[in-house]
All heavy atoms as TSV, in Angstrom:
chain	resi	resn	atom	element	x	y	z
A	1	MET	N	N	217.808	63.467	-58.440
A	1	MET	CA	C	216.674	62.653	-58.548
A	1	MET	C	C	216.096	62.672	-59.925
A	1	MET	O	O	215.794	63.685	-60.418
A	1	MET	CB	C	215.627	63.207	-57.530
A	1	MET	CG	C	214.501	62.344	-57.180
A	1	MET	SD	S	213.290	63.097	-56.039
A	1	MET	CE	C	214.152	63.181	-54.498
A	2	SER	N	N	215.993	61.502	-60.711
A	2	SER	CA	C	215.459	61.479	-61.897
A	2	SER	C	C	213.968	61.074	-61.949
A	2	SER	O	O	213.560	60.288	-61.263
A	2	SER	CB	C	216.362	60.430	-62.816
A	2	SER	OG	O	216.095	59.156	-62.233
A	3	LYS	N	N	213.399	61.519	-62.990
A	3	LYS	CA	C	211.972	61.191	-63.075
A	3	LYS	C	C	211.758	59.991	-64.036
A	3	LYS	O	O	212.615	59.766	-64.873
A	3	LYS	CB	C	211.224	62.395	-63.808
A	3	LYS	CG	C	211.133	63.614	-63.113
A	3	LYS	CD	C	210.316	64.581	-63.719
A	3	LYS	CE	C	210.136	65.882	-62.875
A	3	LYS	NZ	N	209.349	66.793	-63.557
A	4	SER	N	N	210.751	59.138	-63.758
A	4	SER	CA	C	210.504	57.970	-64.482
A	4	SER	C	C	209.838	58.409	-65.823
A	4	SER	O	O	208.970	59.147	-65.836
A	4	SER	CB	C	209.596	57.161	-63.725
A	4	SER	OG	O	209.164	55.942	-64.527
A	5	THR	N	N	210.442	57.934	-66.945
A	5	THR	CA	C	209.811	58.359	-68.294
A	5	THR	C	C	209.513	57.228	-69.043
A	5	THR	O	O	209.309	57.304	-70.200
A	5	THR	CB	C	211.092	59.106	-69.084
A	5	THR	OG1	O	212.182	58.209	-69.173
A	5	THR	CG2	C	211.482	60.425	-68.496
A	6	ALA	N	N	208.998	56.156	-68.314
A	6	ALA	CA	C	208.671	54.966	-68.950
A	6	ALA	C	C	207.318	55.191	-69.514
A	6	ALA	O	O	206.385	55.778	-68.953
A	6	ALA	CB	C	208.540	53.791	-67.994
A	7	LEU	N	N	207.165	54.846	-70.821
A	7	LEU	CA	C	205.892	54.968	-71.497
A	7	LEU	C	C	205.209	53.678	-71.544
A	7	LEU	O	O	205.817	52.491	-71.481
A	7	LEU	CB	C	206.041	55.329	-72.992
A	7	LEU	CG	C	206.804	56.632	-73.248
A	7	LEU	CD1	C	206.983	56.861	-74.714
A	7	LEU	CD2	C	205.863	57.749	-72.734
A	8	LYS	N	N	203.818	53.637	-71.249
A	8	LYS	CA	C	203.072	52.387	-71.318
A	8	LYS	C	C	202.352	52.208	-72.669
A	8	LYS	O	O	201.949	53.133	-73.360
A	8	LYS	CB	C	202.059	52.682	-70.144
A	8	LYS	CG	C	202.525	52.824	-68.711
A	8	LYS	CD	C	201.390	53.002	-67.775
A	8	LYS	CE	C	202.157	53.296	-66.352
A	8	LYS	NZ	N	201.146	53.428	-65.379
A	9	ARG	N	N	202.026	50.967	-72.889
A	9	ARG	CA	C	201.270	50.689	-73.930
A	9	ARG	C	C	199.932	49.994	-73.527
A	9	ARG	O	O	199.819	49.365	-72.680
A	9	ARG	CB	C	201.995	49.682	-74.842
A	9	ARG	CG	C	203.119	50.191	-75.694
A	9	ARG	CD	C	203.676	49.112	-76.622
A	9	ARG	NE	N	204.722	49.665	-77.444
A	9	ARG	CZ	C	204.703	49.688	-78.702
A	9	ARG	NH1	N	203.749	49.101	-79.402
A	9	ARG	NH2	N	205.678	50.232	-79.404
A	10	SER	N	N	198.928	50.367	-74.299
A	10	SER	CA	C	197.598	49.743	-74.100
A	10	SER	C	C	197.602	48.367	-74.452
A	10	SER	O	O	198.207	47.846	-75.475
A	10	SER	CB	C	196.526	50.394	-75.001
A	10	SER	OG	O	195.391	49.801	-74.826
A	11	ALA	N	N	197.027	47.479	-73.433
A	11	ALA	CA	C	197.077	45.999	-73.644
A	11	ALA	C	C	196.273	45.639	-74.881
A	11	ALA	O	O	196.477	44.606	-75.640
A	11	ALA	CB	C	196.614	45.353	-72.480
A	12	THR	N	N	195.132	46.325	-75.190
A	12	THR	CA	C	194.256	45.904	-76.246
A	12	THR	C	C	194.602	46.488	-77.553
A	12	THR	O	O	194.532	45.714	-78.590
A	12	THR	CB	C	192.778	46.496	-76.008
A	12	THR	OG1	O	192.779	47.935	-75.777
A	12	THR	CG2	C	192.281	45.760	-74.680
A	13	THR	N	N	195.055	47.844	-77.721
A	13	THR	CA	C	195.344	48.497	-79.012
A	13	THR	C	C	197.034	48.388	-79.326
A	13	THR	O	O	197.208	48.473	-80.436
A	13	THR	CB	C	194.853	49.810	-79.042
A	13	THR	OG1	O	195.616	50.475	-78.089
A	13	THR	CG2	C	193.413	49.809	-78.729
A	14	GLY	N	N	197.771	48.361	-78.337
A	14	GLY	CA	C	199.240	48.357	-78.450
A	14	GLY	C	C	199.751	49.809	-78.667
A	14	GLY	O	O	200.898	49.942	-78.823
A	15	ARG	N	N	198.849	50.800	-78.628
A	15	ARG	CA	C	199.204	52.158	-78.692
A	15	ARG	C	C	199.893	52.568	-77.505
A	15	ARG	O	O	199.489	52.157	-76.368
A	15	ARG	CB	C	198.112	53.028	-79.158
A	15	ARG	CG	C	197.500	52.723	-80.482
A	15	ARG	CD	C	196.254	53.593	-80.926
A	15	ARG	NE	N	195.782	53.294	-82.111
A	15	ARG	CZ	C	194.723	53.952	-82.576
A	15	ARG	NH1	N	194.083	54.800	-81.895
A	15	ARG	NH2	N	194.240	53.607	-83.753
A	16	PHE	N	N	200.568	53.814	-77.520
A	16	PHE	CA	C	201.177	54.392	-76.425
A	16	PHE	C	C	200.109	55.236	-75.731
A	16	PHE	O	O	199.368	55.924	-76.452
A	16	PHE	CB	C	202.345	55.270	-76.731
A	16	PHE	CG	C	203.491	54.375	-77.107
A	16	PHE	CD1	C	203.877	54.208	-78.446
A	16	PHE	CD2	C	204.356	53.766	-76.251
A	16	PHE	CE1	C	205.022	53.546	-78.828
A	16	PHE	CE2	C	205.466	53.117	-76.647
A	16	PHE	CZ	C	205.773	52.880	-77.940
A	17	VAL	N	N	199.941	55.065	-74.404
A	17	VAL	CA	C	198.992	55.808	-73.729
A	17	VAL	C	C	199.573	56.450	-72.494
A	17	VAL	O	O	200.580	55.926	-71.852
A	17	VAL	CB	C	197.739	54.901	-73.306
A	17	VAL	CG1	C	196.999	54.500	-74.428
A	17	VAL	CG2	C	198.206	53.805	-72.437
A	18	THR	N	N	199.055	57.553	-71.888
A	18	THR	CA	C	199.485	57.982	-70.684
A	18	THR	C	C	198.428	57.713	-69.617
A	18	THR	O	O	198.419	56.650	-69.035
A	18	THR	CB	C	199.658	59.553	-70.827
A	18	THR	OG1	O	198.511	60.191	-71.267
A	18	THR	CG2	C	200.961	59.832	-71.652
A	19	LYS	N	N	197.476	58.489	-69.603
A	19	LYS	CA	C	196.316	58.124	-68.676
A	19	LYS	C	C	194.996	58.942	-69.318
A	19	LYS	O	O	195.202	59.753	-70.070
A	19	LYS	CB	C	196.617	58.570	-67.187
A	19	LYS	CG	C	196.748	59.978	-66.927
A	19	LYS	CD	C	196.983	60.213	-65.427
A	19	LYS	CE	C	196.897	61.716	-65.212
A	19	LYS	NZ	N	197.074	62.109	-63.795
A	20	ALA	N	N	193.933	58.507	-68.786
A	20	ALA	CA	C	192.745	59.227	-69.158
A	20	ALA	C	C	192.657	60.535	-68.890
A	20	ALA	O	O	193.220	61.094	-67.969
A	20	ALA	CB	C	191.520	58.529	-68.657
A	21	LEU	N	N	192.018	61.348	-69.601
A	21	LEU	CA	C	191.885	62.914	-69.420
A	21	LEU	C	C	191.084	63.241	-68.166
A	21	LEU	O	O	191.536	64.016	-67.494
A	21	LEU	CB	C	191.304	63.645	-70.681
A	21	LEU	CG	C	192.156	63.721	-71.894
A	21	LEU	CD1	C	191.238	64.400	-73.007
A	21	LEU	CD2	C	193.348	64.638	-71.579
A	22	GLY	N	N	189.950	62.560	-68.018
A	22	GLY	CA	C	189.172	62.859	-66.938
A	22	GLY	C	C	188.002	63.912	-67.341
A	22	GLY	O	O	188.195	64.440	-68.348
A	23	LYS	N	N	187.120	63.902	-66.632
A	23	LYS	CA	C	185.869	64.662	-66.817
A	23	LYS	C	C	186.115	66.177	-66.908
A	23	LYS	O	O	185.614	66.966	-67.755
A	23	LYS	CB	C	184.753	64.328	-65.943
A	23	LYS	CG	C	183.446	64.850	-66.248
A	23	LYS	CD	C	182.388	64.253	-65.221
A	23	LYS	CE	C	181.003	64.580	-65.736
A	23	LYS	NZ	N	179.987	64.072	-64.803
A	24	SER	N	N	186.871	66.699	-65.999
A	24	SER	CA	C	187.173	68.107	-65.909
A	24	SER	C	C	187.969	68.685	-67.155
A	24	SER	O	O	187.625	69.639	-67.656
A	24	SER	CB	C	187.837	68.468	-64.566
A	24	SER	OG	O	189.128	67.932	-64.519
A	25	LYS	N	N	188.911	67.962	-67.554
A	25	LYS	CA	C	189.728	68.233	-68.588
A	25	LYS	C	C	188.905	68.181	-69.951
A	25	LYS	O	O	189.192	68.869	-70.924
A	25	LYS	CB	C	191.027	67.403	-68.775
A	25	LYS	CG	C	192.056	67.838	-67.704
A	25	LYS	CD	C	193.375	67.968	-68.301
A	25	LYS	CE	C	194.240	68.332	-67.088
A	25	LYS	NZ	N	195.581	68.878	-67.541
A	26	ALA	N	N	188.118	67.101	-70.031
A	26	ALA	CA	C	187.324	66.892	-71.137
A	26	ALA	C	C	186.348	67.996	-71.305
A	26	ALA	O	O	186.023	68.416	-72.321
A	26	ALA	CB	C	186.494	65.575	-71.118
A	27	THR	N	N	185.831	68.603	-70.247
A	27	THR	CA	C	184.875	69.691	-70.223
A	27	THR	C	C	185.595	70.952	-70.630
A	27	THR	O	O	185.131	71.684	-71.541
A	27	THR	CB	C	184.299	69.893	-68.770
A	27	THR	OG1	O	183.702	68.653	-68.324
A	27	THR	CG2	C	183.335	71.097	-68.731
A	28	LYS	N	N	186.799	71.059	-70.237
A	28	LYS	CA	C	187.532	72.187	-70.707
A	28	LYS	C	C	187.892	72.184	-72.266
A	28	LYS	O	O	187.753	73.157	-73.002
A	28	LYS	CB	C	188.883	72.376	-69.929
A	28	LYS	CG	C	188.821	72.772	-68.512
A	28	LYS	CD	C	189.999	72.845	-67.746
A	28	LYS	CE	C	189.840	73.044	-66.350
A	28	LYS	NZ	N	191.198	72.939	-65.633
A	29	PHE	N	N	188.154	70.987	-72.741
A	29	PHE	CA	C	188.472	70.828	-74.159
A	29	PHE	C	C	187.124	71.162	-74.924
A	29	PHE	O	O	187.170	71.787	-75.989
A	29	PHE	CB	C	188.934	69.454	-74.497
A	29	PHE	CG	C	190.396	69.257	-74.249
A	29	PHE	CD1	C	190.937	68.266	-73.378
A	29	PHE	CD2	C	191.374	70.041	-74.888
A	29	PHE	CE1	C	192.284	68.210	-73.293
A	29	PHE	CE2	C	192.679	69.819	-74.869
A	29	PHE	CZ	C	193.132	68.913	-73.843
A	30	ALA	N	N	186.064	70.741	-74.540
A	30	ALA	CA	C	184.768	70.841	-75.103
A	30	ALA	C	C	184.425	72.275	-75.194
A	30	ALA	O	O	183.904	72.750	-76.247
A	30	ALA	CB	C	183.644	70.130	-74.368
A	31	LYS	N	N	184.669	73.065	-74.146
A	31	LYS	CA	C	184.444	74.517	-74.130
A	31	LYS	C	C	185.312	75.259	-75.165
A	31	LYS	O	O	184.885	76.183	-75.954
A	31	LYS	CB	C	184.675	75.235	-72.785
A	31	LYS	CG	C	183.636	74.820	-71.678
A	31	LYS	CD	C	183.834	75.448	-70.427
A	31	LYS	CE	C	182.850	75.184	-69.363
A	31	LYS	NZ	N	183.189	75.783	-68.145
A	32	VAL	N	N	186.574	74.848	-75.153
A	32	VAL	CA	C	187.411	75.446	-76.281
A	32	VAL	C	C	186.959	75.145	-77.626
A	32	VAL	O	O	186.965	76.005	-78.546
A	32	VAL	CB	C	188.887	74.997	-76.064
A	32	VAL	CG1	C	189.720	75.404	-77.282
A	32	VAL	CG2	C	189.504	75.498	-74.726
A	33	GLU	N	N	186.573	74.033	-77.903
A	33	GLU	CA	C	186.101	73.545	-79.176
A	33	GLU	C	C	184.561	74.064	-79.535
A	33	GLU	O	O	184.195	74.019	-80.716
A	33	GLU	CB	C	186.081	72.098	-79.405
A	33	GLU	CG	C	187.410	71.452	-79.285
A	33	GLU	CD	C	188.324	71.873	-80.554
A	33	GLU	OE1	O	187.709	71.920	-81.541
A	33	GLU	OE2	O	189.528	71.939	-80.370
A	34	GLY	N	N	183.915	74.550	-78.527
A	34	GLY	CA	C	182.544	75.015	-78.768
A	34	GLY	C	C	181.549	73.971	-78.691
A	34	GLY	O	O	180.482	74.224	-79.330
A	35	VAL	N	N	181.862	72.873	-78.169
A	35	VAL	CA	C	180.879	71.776	-78.184
A	35	VAL	C	C	180.132	71.897	-77.050
A	35	VAL	O	O	180.381	72.189	-75.795
A	35	VAL	CB	C	181.711	70.403	-78.037
A	35	VAL	CG1	C	180.699	69.255	-77.903
A	35	VAL	CG2	C	182.578	70.268	-79.225
A	36	THR	N	N	178.692	71.759	-77.102
A	36	THR	CA	C	177.744	71.914	-76.008
A	36	THR	C	C	176.961	70.503	-76.047
A	36	THR	O	O	176.855	69.831	-76.979
A	36	THR	CB	C	176.847	72.981	-76.186
A	36	THR	OG1	O	176.060	72.792	-77.329
A	36	THR	CG2	C	177.608	74.350	-76.089
A	37	THR	N	N	176.440	70.270	-74.808
A	37	THR	CA	C	175.539	68.959	-74.678
A	37	THR	C	C	174.064	69.369	-74.540
A	37	THR	O	O	173.943	70.477	-74.051
A	37	THR	CB	C	175.966	68.285	-73.415
A	37	THR	OG1	O	175.878	68.998	-72.321
A	37	THR	CG2	C	177.438	67.668	-73.542
A	38	THR	N	N	173.321	68.505	-75.134
A	38	THR	CA	C	171.967	68.735	-75.080
A	38	THR	C	C	171.494	68.338	-73.605
A	38	THR	O	O	172.228	67.587	-72.899
A	38	THR	CB	C	171.262	68.029	-76.165
A	38	THR	OG1	O	171.343	66.591	-75.865
A	38	THR	CG2	C	171.571	68.397	-77.476
A	39	SER	N	N	170.191	68.664	-73.344
A	39	SER	CA	C	169.609	68.114	-71.931
A	39	SER	C	C	169.464	66.635	-71.949
A	39	SER	O	O	169.670	65.939	-70.898
A	39	SER	CB	C	168.313	68.852	-71.718
A	39	SER	OG	O	167.417	68.538	-72.754
A	40	LYS	N	N	169.222	66.166	-73.159
A	40	LYS	CA	C	168.999	64.530	-73.232
A	40	LYS	C	C	170.429	63.947	-72.915
A	40	LYS	O	O	170.533	62.955	-72.343
A	40	LYS	CB	C	168.537	64.254	-74.586
A	40	LYS	CG	C	168.408	62.718	-74.638
A	40	LYS	CD	C	167.814	62.294	-76.138
A	40	LYS	CE	C	167.641	60.816	-76.143
A	40	LYS	NZ	N	167.239	60.455	-77.663
A	41	SER	N	N	171.586	64.534	-73.651
A	41	SER	CA	C	172.804	64.007	-73.445
A	41	SER	C	C	173.279	64.111	-71.968
A	41	SER	O	O	173.869	63.150	-71.330
A	41	SER	CB	C	173.805	64.754	-74.389
A	41	SER	OG	O	173.453	64.510	-75.717
A	42	ALA	N	N	173.053	65.210	-71.389
A	42	ALA	CA	C	173.452	65.483	-69.965
A	42	ALA	C	C	172.771	64.419	-69.052
A	42	ALA	O	O	173.259	63.907	-68.136
A	42	ALA	CB	C	173.146	66.935	-69.512
A	43	LYS	N	N	171.369	64.304	-69.298
A	43	LYS	CA	C	170.563	63.308	-68.596
A	43	LYS	C	C	171.158	61.959	-68.623
A	43	LYS	O	O	171.203	61.129	-67.634
A	43	LYS	CB	C	169.283	63.467	-68.947
A	43	LYS	CG	C	168.245	62.620	-68.044
A	43	LYS	CD	C	166.718	62.738	-68.493
A	43	LYS	CE	C	165.876	61.872	-67.660
A	43	LYS	NZ	N	164.526	61.889	-68.190
A	44	THR	N	N	171.611	61.593	-69.915
A	44	THR	CA	C	172.014	60.195	-70.094
A	44	THR	C	C	173.350	59.903	-69.406
A	44	THR	O	O	173.556	58.943	-68.770
A	44	THR	CB	C	172.136	59.916	-71.682
A	44	THR	OG1	O	170.867	60.243	-72.104
A	44	THR	CG2	C	172.513	58.533	-71.885
A	45	LEU	N	N	174.221	60.855	-69.494
A	45	LEU	CA	C	175.440	60.882	-68.867
A	45	LEU	C	C	175.322	60.774	-67.450
A	45	LEU	O	O	175.962	59.865	-66.787
A	45	LEU	CB	C	176.378	62.066	-69.167
A	45	LEU	CG	C	177.729	62.149	-68.449
A	45	LEU	CD1	C	178.601	61.008	-68.886
A	45	LEU	CD2	C	178.352	63.453	-68.850
A	46	LYS	N	N	174.482	61.618	-66.726
A	46	LYS	CA	C	174.160	61.437	-65.319
A	46	LYS	C	C	173.588	60.016	-64.924
A	46	LYS	O	O	174.031	59.507	-63.959
A	46	LYS	CB	C	173.310	62.543	-64.901
A	46	LYS	CG	C	173.138	62.672	-63.411
A	46	LYS	CD	C	172.355	63.838	-62.946
A	46	LYS	CE	C	172.133	63.918	-61.470
A	46	LYS	NZ	N	172.611	63.000	-60.628
A	47	THR	N	N	172.729	59.579	-65.665
A	47	THR	CA	C	172.084	58.303	-65.281
A	47	THR	C	C	173.132	57.222	-65.325
A	47	THR	O	O	173.183	56.500	-64.367
A	47	THR	CB	C	170.974	57.897	-66.415
A	47	THR	OG1	O	170.036	59.060	-66.454
A	47	THR	CG2	C	170.370	56.714	-66.161
A	48	TYR	N	N	174.016	57.050	-66.439
A	48	TYR	CA	C	174.886	56.083	-66.416
A	48	TYR	C	C	176.166	56.145	-65.483
A	48	TYR	O	O	176.561	55.324	-64.974
A	48	TYR	CB	C	175.453	55.805	-67.833
A	48	TYR	CG	C	174.358	55.076	-68.666
A	48	TYR	CD1	C	173.896	55.810	-69.903
A	48	TYR	CD2	C	173.905	53.936	-68.379
A	48	TYR	CE1	C	172.904	55.271	-70.681
A	48	TYR	CE2	C	172.843	53.322	-69.256
A	48	TYR	CZ	C	172.332	54.053	-70.332
A	48	TYR	OH	O	171.492	53.399	-71.218
A	49	SER	N	N	176.382	57.477	-65.228
A	49	SER	CA	C	177.581	57.662	-64.296
A	49	SER	C	C	177.112	57.486	-62.839
A	49	SER	O	O	178.034	57.024	-62.059
A	49	SER	CB	C	178.257	58.919	-64.520
A	49	SER	OG	O	177.262	59.999	-64.405
A	50	ASP	N	N	175.854	57.761	-62.613
A	50	ASP	CA	C	175.412	57.311	-61.306
A	50	ASP	C	C	175.273	55.868	-61.032
A	50	ASP	O	O	175.310	55.383	-59.922
A	50	ASP	CB	C	173.962	58.051	-61.111
A	50	ASP	CG	C	173.951	59.491	-60.921
A	50	ASP	OD1	O	175.167	60.035	-60.705
A	50	ASP	OD2	O	172.973	60.154	-60.927
A	51	ARG	N	N	175.167	55.172	-62.140
A	51	ARG	CA	C	175.170	53.578	-61.899
A	51	ARG	C	C	176.576	53.114	-61.705
A	51	ARG	O	O	176.649	51.894	-61.441
A	51	ARG	CB	C	174.590	52.969	-63.306
A	51	ARG	CG	C	173.035	53.303	-63.402
A	51	ARG	CD	C	172.511	52.560	-64.612
A	51	ARG	NE	N	171.303	52.913	-64.808
A	51	ARG	CZ	C	170.536	52.417	-66.040
A	51	ARG	NH1	N	171.044	51.768	-66.848
A	51	ARG	NH2	N	169.232	52.792	-66.123
A	52	GLY	N	N	177.618	53.900	-61.822
A	52	GLY	CA	C	178.948	53.498	-61.655
A	52	GLY	C	C	179.768	53.161	-62.916
A	52	GLY	O	O	180.820	52.578	-62.706
A	53	LEU	N	N	179.238	53.372	-63.952
A	53	LEU	CA	C	179.912	53.016	-65.211
A	53	LEU	C	C	181.092	54.057	-65.403
A	53	LEU	O	O	180.834	55.295	-65.201
A	53	LEU	CB	C	178.911	53.078	-66.368
A	53	LEU	CG	C	177.912	51.984	-66.450
A	53	LEU	CD1	C	177.066	52.036	-67.638
A	53	LEU	CD2	C	178.514	50.669	-66.539
A	54	LYS	N	N	182.091	53.675	-65.915
A	54	LYS	CA	C	183.146	54.517	-66.182
A	54	LYS	C	C	184.016	54.071	-67.502
A	54	LYS	O	O	183.809	52.878	-67.933
A	54	LYS	CB	C	184.280	54.522	-65.023
A	54	LYS	CG	C	183.753	55.071	-63.819
A	54	LYS	CD	C	184.885	55.066	-62.636
A	54	LYS	CE	C	184.411	55.684	-61.307
A	54	LYS	NZ	N	185.415	55.520	-60.431
A	55	GLY	N	N	184.616	54.882	-68.171
A	55	GLY	CA	C	185.432	54.626	-69.327
A	55	GLY	C	C	184.799	54.127	-70.407
A	55	GLY	O	O	183.751	54.697	-70.973
A	56	ASP	N	N	185.275	53.009	-71.084
A	56	ASP	CA	C	184.804	52.341	-72.101
A	56	ASP	C	C	183.251	51.794	-71.884
A	56	ASP	O	O	182.512	51.950	-72.733
A	56	ASP	CB	C	185.514	51.195	-72.618
A	56	ASP	CG	C	186.925	51.595	-73.219
A	56	ASP	OD1	O	186.932	52.714	-73.671
A	56	ASP	OD2	O	187.883	50.847	-73.215
A	57	ALA	N	N	183.006	51.400	-70.670
A	57	ALA	CA	C	181.583	50.791	-70.447
A	57	ALA	C	C	180.608	52.020	-70.518
A	57	ALA	O	O	179.593	51.879	-71.124
A	57	ALA	CB	C	181.581	50.210	-69.192
A	58	LEU	N	N	180.938	53.198	-69.993
A	58	LEU	CA	C	180.226	54.403	-70.007
A	58	LEU	C	C	179.950	54.836	-71.512
A	58	LEU	O	O	178.803	55.090	-71.835
A	58	LEU	CB	C	180.821	55.592	-69.188
A	58	LEU	CG	C	180.037	56.861	-69.085
A	58	LEU	CD1	C	178.608	56.656	-68.507
A	58	LEU	CD2	C	180.891	57.866	-68.368
A	59	ARG	N	N	181.225	54.886	-72.251
A	59	ARG	CA	C	180.991	55.295	-73.611
A	59	ARG	C	C	180.062	54.441	-74.466
A	59	ARG	O	O	179.279	54.875	-75.207
A	59	ARG	CB	C	182.334	55.429	-74.341
A	59	ARG	CG	C	183.041	56.728	-73.807
A	59	ARG	CD	C	184.354	56.855	-74.636
A	59	ARG	NE	N	185.235	55.890	-74.250
A	59	ARG	CZ	C	186.053	56.159	-73.214
A	59	ARG	NH1	N	185.943	57.140	-72.446
A	59	ARG	NH2	N	187.066	55.211	-72.787
A	60	SER	N	N	180.170	53.204	-74.275
A	60	SER	CA	C	179.406	52.305	-75.025
A	60	SER	C	C	177.815	52.232	-74.709
A	60	SER	O	O	177.020	52.094	-75.412
A	60	SER	CB	C	179.887	50.886	-75.115
A	60	SER	OG	O	179.980	50.292	-73.653
A	61	ALA	N	N	177.535	52.463	-73.284
A	61	ALA	CA	C	176.237	52.541	-72.963
A	61	ALA	C	C	175.521	53.852	-73.436
A	61	ALA	O	O	174.422	53.772	-73.838
A	61	ALA	CB	C	176.224	52.592	-71.319
A	62	ILE	N	N	176.351	54.970	-73.487
A	62	ILE	CA	C	175.787	56.246	-74.094
A	62	ILE	C	C	175.643	56.092	-75.476
A	62	ILE	O	O	174.554	56.398	-76.015
A	62	ILE	CB	C	176.770	57.416	-73.606
A	62	ILE	CG1	C	176.650	57.608	-72.219
A	62	ILE	CG2	C	176.251	58.680	-74.455
A	62	ILE	CD1	C	177.615	58.568	-71.661
A	63	THR	N	N	176.565	55.445	-76.221
A	63	THR	CA	C	176.386	55.252	-77.689
A	63	THR	C	C	175.197	54.430	-77.960
A	63	THR	O	O	174.452	54.636	-78.967
A	63	THR	CB	C	177.623	54.706	-78.280
A	63	THR	OG1	O	178.748	55.388	-77.879
A	63	THR	CG2	C	177.584	54.474	-79.603
A	64	GLY	N	N	174.948	53.399	-77.061
A	64	GLY	CA	C	173.891	52.443	-77.402
A	64	GLY	C	C	172.438	53.192	-77.291
A	64	GLY	O	O	171.463	52.810	-77.944
A	65	THR	N	N	172.365	54.221	-76.433
A	65	THR	CA	C	171.106	54.931	-76.203
A	65	THR	C	C	170.817	55.879	-77.363
A	65	THR	O	O	169.603	56.103	-77.703
A	65	THR	CB	C	171.021	55.782	-75.039
A	65	THR	OG1	O	172.128	56.757	-74.965
A	65	THR	CG2	C	171.211	54.879	-73.721
A	66	PHE	N	N	171.924	56.337	-78.201
A	66	PHE	CA	C	171.645	57.273	-79.251
A	66	PHE	C	C	171.638	56.699	-80.638
A	66	PHE	O	O	171.344	57.332	-81.553
A	66	PHE	CB	C	172.671	58.319	-79.222
A	66	PHE	CG	C	172.422	59.361	-78.179
A	66	PHE	CD1	C	173.276	59.219	-76.958
A	66	PHE	CD2	C	171.517	60.275	-78.184
A	66	PHE	CE1	C	173.059	60.167	-75.901
A	66	PHE	CE2	C	171.280	61.185	-77.182
A	66	PHE	CZ	C	172.099	61.115	-75.983
A	67	THR	N	N	171.903	55.385	-80.715
A	67	THR	CA	C	171.873	54.624	-82.005
A	67	THR	C	C	170.519	54.214	-82.359
A	67	THR	O	O	169.647	53.814	-81.486
A	67	THR	CB	C	172.691	53.382	-82.048
A	67	THR	OG1	O	172.406	52.615	-80.946
A	67	THR	CG2	C	174.160	53.687	-81.939
A	68	ASN	N	N	170.144	54.290	-83.509
A	68	ASN	CA	C	168.876	53.848	-84.151
A	68	ASN	C	C	168.723	52.380	-84.211
A	68	ASN	O	O	169.600	51.690	-84.755
A	68	ASN	CB	C	168.557	54.411	-85.474
A	68	ASN	CG	C	168.504	56.011	-85.367
A	68	ASN	OD1	O	168.006	56.586	-84.559
A	68	ASN	ND2	N	168.654	56.605	-86.467
A	69	LYS	N	N	167.820	51.809	-83.506
A	69	LYS	CA	C	167.577	50.362	-83.548
A	69	LYS	C	C	166.610	50.029	-84.613
A	69	LYS	O	O	165.610	50.604	-84.809
A	69	LYS	CB	C	167.102	50.022	-82.137
A	69	LYS	CG	C	168.120	50.224	-81.038
A	69	LYS	CD	C	167.588	49.812	-79.729
A	69	LYS	CE	C	168.683	49.908	-78.639
A	69	LYS	NZ	N	169.000	51.282	-78.267
A	70	LYS	N	N	166.937	48.940	-85.362
A	70	LYS	CA	C	166.096	48.486	-86.518
A	70	LYS	C	C	164.817	47.855	-85.907
A	70	LYS	O	O	164.861	47.194	-84.890
A	70	LYS	CB	C	166.871	47.545	-87.318
A	70	LYS	CG	C	168.114	48.110	-88.112
A	70	LYS	CD	C	168.856	47.093	-88.946
A	70	LYS	CE	C	169.879	47.768	-89.717
A	70	LYS	NZ	N	170.488	46.713	-90.605
A	71	GLY	N	N	163.872	48.023	-86.591
A	71	GLY	CA	C	162.620	47.465	-86.208
A	71	GLY	C	C	161.748	48.345	-85.291
A	71	GLY	O	O	160.614	47.903	-84.750
A	72	LYS	N	N	162.259	49.484	-84.924
A	72	LYS	CA	C	161.333	50.335	-83.934
A	72	LYS	C	C	160.818	51.480	-84.805
A	72	LYS	O	O	161.256	52.097	-85.631
A	72	LYS	CB	C	162.323	50.924	-82.931
A	72	LYS	CG	C	162.449	49.808	-81.829
A	72	LYS	CD	C	162.906	50.434	-80.542
A	72	LYS	CE	C	162.938	49.563	-79.396
A	72	LYS	NZ	N	163.341	50.171	-78.155
């Protein structure tokens, strides 16, 4: 029985991809690297993930809350 070794490419970037790491693996990597989240970051993540956002949409929504907006 042979395993499938087909590699996939991202449709948008053309780079080779496997699959997303997921929240649990990302948390483990963050612990190894010594990265911690602030209470504001944790609250923002929970707010947007409770709304059902995932992946790129979640990342861009979180990034939008932490960027400085001109005129404020």
